[in-house]
N, C-alpha and C positions, 0 to 999 in steps of 0.2 A: 608429460606429452600431453598435449591438449587434448580433452576427448571430446568425441566429434558429436553427441549427443547427450543430452542430461537425462537420464530416468526419472519419473513422479517419485517422489519420496513419500507422500501423503495420501494420493489416489486411493479409493476405498475408504477411507477414514475420514480427511478432512471433506471431502468431496466424494463422487461414484468413481469407481473404477473401471468400469466399462463404457464404451461408448453409448450404448443405447439408453443407459441409465444416467449418463452424463447430461445426455440432449434431453431426456424426460425432465431431470432437473433443471438445466436453463430454460426450457420452454415457460415454466412457472418464473423464474426469477428475473426475467426481461420481460415479461408481459407487463405492456403498461409504462414501461420505464421513458423517461423524458430524454431523446435525442438531444444534447447540445452542441456548441462549437468551442468549448472552454479549452485555454492553454494546457490546462494542467487540473488535477484531482487528488483529494485526500479519499482514501477507502480503508473499510478495515479487512483483517485476513482472518476470521476464524473459521470453522467450520460452516459449512454452506448452511446448515439447517438453522444457525443464529444470525448469520450475517451477509449471507451470500446476497439476499436482495437489496442489502444498503451498498454493498459493493459493485453490483451492477447499476444501480443509478449512479453512484460517481462514475464509473466509467464509460457509460452513456451519456455523461455530459462531457467527454471529450471527443466523442467518436464522429460529431459531425465537423469537427475540425479536419475530418480525411486526413489523417496523418499516414506517412510513410514507416513512420517507425514509434513504439509506444517504449520511453523510457520507464523502468519499472524501478523504483527507489524502495528496497525493502529493510526491514528490520533485522535484528541481529538476534537471533536465540540460540546460535549455537556458539562454540568457541571461534572467535576472530578475533586477531589483534588489528588487522589493517583498519587505516579509518575509513576505507569504502573498498569493496571488494567487487571486479566485476567479471564476468561470465562472455568473454569477447567476442568468440566467432564458434560457429557449429549450429547444432537445432537444441529444441527442448522438445521434448516426447509429453505428450499429453492423450488422456483418453480419445481425444478427437483427433490425433496426426500432430503432426510435427509442426514447431515454429522454429524459423528462420533467426538467428541471430544478427543483426546489421554488424558485419564485421569491420565496414569500412568506419563507421561510427566508434566501434570497439576501440579498435586500434587506436583512434583518434584520443580518445577517453584515457588509455592505458598509459598514453604518454605523459601524463602527469604523475608529479610525484604523490599525490594523495593517493591515487587509486591502484591498488593491487590488480594485476590479471591473474586471479585466484579460483579457477573454477570448483576445485575443492571444498571452497567457503560457502559452495551452492548447493552441495549433495543432499544435506538433509535439511535445509532452511527450507521451511513453510509459507514464509512471508511474500514472497514473489509469487510461488506456486500456483496458490489457490484463485489468485489474478489470472491465469493466463488462459485458461478455458472459457472463462468470461469474455475474455479480449479476443479469444477467436471468432467466438459466437457473434460479438456485434460488430467487430471489425475485418473478418474476412481473414485475409491470406498477409495481414501487418507484420512487420519484421518486429522484434523486440531489443532492447537492450536492459538486461538485468544488473542491478548496481545494488548489493547491501551495503548501507551504509551503518558505521557505528555512531553511538548517542556520543561523538566526542567534543571538543571545541573546533573542530575544522569541518564539522558536517554540512552547514551552510555552504564552505569553499566548495564542496563537491559537486553540488548542485549547480555553482557558478561553472564549473569546468564542464559538465556536460551541457549545458545549454548552450557557451562559447563554442564547444565541438559542433555541435550540431549546426550551428550558424557559419563555421566554419568549413564543413563538407557539404554546404546547401541542404541539409535534410530537412524536410517537414517534419516537426517531431511532437508530441503531445510527453507530459511529466506525470508519473502517476506513482502516490506516496503511501505506503502502506504502513498502517498502524491500527492498532486497538489501542483502547483506553484504560481507565482505572479497572485494574485486577482486585475485586473487592471478595474480601470472605474468607471463610476458614480455608479454603483450598489454597490460596493463595498467602496465606500468613498476614493479612492485611486488614484489620476491624479496627479503625481507630476513634470511630462512632458505633461501637457496638454491633453484635450479629442481628441480622433478621431486617424488616423493611425499611427500618430508620437508618442504619448504616447503609443499604443499597441506595435509599434514595439521596442521601450525602453525595454518596460514588458520582450518580449522575448529574446531578442538580447544582452539587459544588466543584466537586474535585474535577470532572469532566469539563466542566464550563470555564474553569480556570485555563484549563490548556487550549481549550476553542477559543475563545477569547484571543489568545495570541495569535492564533492561525489567522483569525478576522484581522487582527493589526499586521498581519503580513511581517510578524518578527521572527524572522529566522533564527537569529541567535539569541531569542530569548526561549523558544521552546525545549531545548534540551536543558539548560538549568532549571526550569519550571518540573520536568520530569523527572530529573533526579533529586528534587527537593520534595516533590508530592508524590510519586509513584500515579502518576496519571497517563503516563502511555507507553507504551513497549518499543515502538519505533519512533521516539523524538529523531536520531539522526536521519531517517529515513522524511519526516515531515520537514526538517530543517533544510533538507537538500533540496523536497518540493516546492516549500516556499521560495528558496532563494532564485531555483532555474526558473520558475514562473517570474518572477519579477524580473529576472534577467532577459524573459522573453518577452516582457511588456505588460505582463499582468498589472492592475491595479487595486480588484476587489477581489473579496472572497464570498462565496455567497455558500452557506449552509443548505445541503439538501435534505439531510434527514440525521436525525442523533437517536438512537435506540441501546438498550441494553439486554445482554441474555436472558436477565431477570424478568424482563418486558414480556420476552415470549412465555417464559415459564409460568408466570403469574396469569397470562391471557389463557393458559390451558391448564388452569388450577392447580398446576405445580406449589408448592412451596418453596421459595427461593432462600439460600442461606450464600448464596456468590452470585456474582455479577461481574461482568465484562462490560464495558463501553464501547460503541461502533458509531463511527462518522463518517459521513458521506459528505462532501463538499466541491467547489469548484474554482478556479482561477480564472480571472476572467480581465481582457481589456476593455478601455473603454469604448463604449458604442460611440 
């Protein structure tokens, strides 16, 4: 039976779990971010204390398009063998209230054999959830369509399916792809360039940039094998889908808004950093 409302899985951990605390955190995250009218965005999905402002920059970049629906492509951190899993109807609860799912668009997308209508796949997955309160704050009562995308060979096709479905139902949409970049350090068992500052610098300046370069090239088919080979994105499937959806909707360029790491914050506060995760925000735009 289709659940009517998804409950938060990581409120109180990745972001504040009460409405007042969430509102207070959002006041800081969105202060001064620039609103643009892009077609799609790439955003990170770590705890807000590390990546929330970067995510807000990316989401603000599509807010000016005044969408009716935000299609959010998420990474897959839980067991899910579907090429893509959609939460096609009902609502998502957050500390700020409930967000409507675009059921009409959801039904259209779920007609594809690439997309499983599987709300259970979303129950414990955080990569979409952490973006939703930011979307609520910046866009008000906009609807969402959550779609997790496994980093497989058909990930880009999922994005095309969603873009074509939006056109078919006449929906004004934007696309948001959720990924973090290189997870470096002993906490992640990935230290090919040694422990400490040298390795962390390589992770950001070399390994992250390899992946970002493919986003900038709008290479929807290249990001998944790149991440598989170099461990530089946990949401490569979501990124592939976002690039493909953006291009199907007319995007021709990608503009980077911010590239930081968790170690940047730690080092700025005088905390020794052994581990680091990369965070990217950027937008896909049509020619002016």
